[in-house]
N, C-alpha and C positions, 0 to 999 in steps of 0.2 A: 789248929791246920797240923798233920801231918808234914814232917819235913820233904813229901817227897813230891808236894803242892810246889814248894818252893824249889825245887832242883829243876819240874816241869815248867816252867813260870821261868827260868834261868834261859834254862839251853829254844823254848820260842821263842825271848827275849832276843838267842843272840842270832837267831834265826834271818825271824824276822826283820831283823837290826840288816844283816845281811840285801833282803829281799829287797829290803828300801831304798837301799843305796844303791842298788843295780834300779832298778826301775824309775829310781830320780835321776840318773845316769843316763837311760837310754831315751829320757825324755829330748824332744828337740829345745835348740834355744829358740826365744821369740824376737831378739831385737833387743839393744842394747844390752850393755854390763859384761859382762865374759868373753860371754859365749860371742857376742859380736867383736871383740877382739883380734879372735883367733880367727875372724872368716867365718864364723855362723850365721849369721848377722844374712849375709848372700839367699842362701838357699835357704833363709826364712819366711819371704816373701812370697811363699806361693798363698794364694788365699783359700780359704778352707782347711777341714781337717777331716784325714781318713778313717774307716772305723776301728783301724791297729789303731789310731794313736788315741781315740774315744774308749778304746780298750783299755789302755793304758795308760789311761786315766783311772781305770774303773781298780783296776786292779791295785795300782798306789795305794789308792783312797781305802780299798778294801786291807792292804798289808799296814797301814797307816796303825788306819783304826781297834788293829788284833793287837800289834805295835805297843797301842797306847792301853786297852786293857788289859796287855803283861806290863806294864808301867802300874800300873793300878792293883792289880792283883798281888804283887808282892809288895804294895805300900801296904796298901789290906792286912796281910802277912806277917809283913812285920809289925807293923802295928800288932797284931792280935797276941803275935808272940810275945812282945815285951810287955801288953797287957799280964799274960797269964804268968810270967816273971822265972821262963824258962832262956 
């Protein structure tokens, strides 16, 4: 595989890593743990989840899948490069 594939995967990996961190930080705390220690537990007692939260969950899962695919693609590319001896 050409070297541009590795550069594309690395660029996509960096972008999805930043997006994944931002999307995870946007999630509302569910109570317990460190989020409730800083006062997040009071507002998380509302029942039900909104459409925005469901969409945020979907986007987080989608970006996570793309991130995982980049990791696997980079690993396969590295393995092929090591096997070919270049």
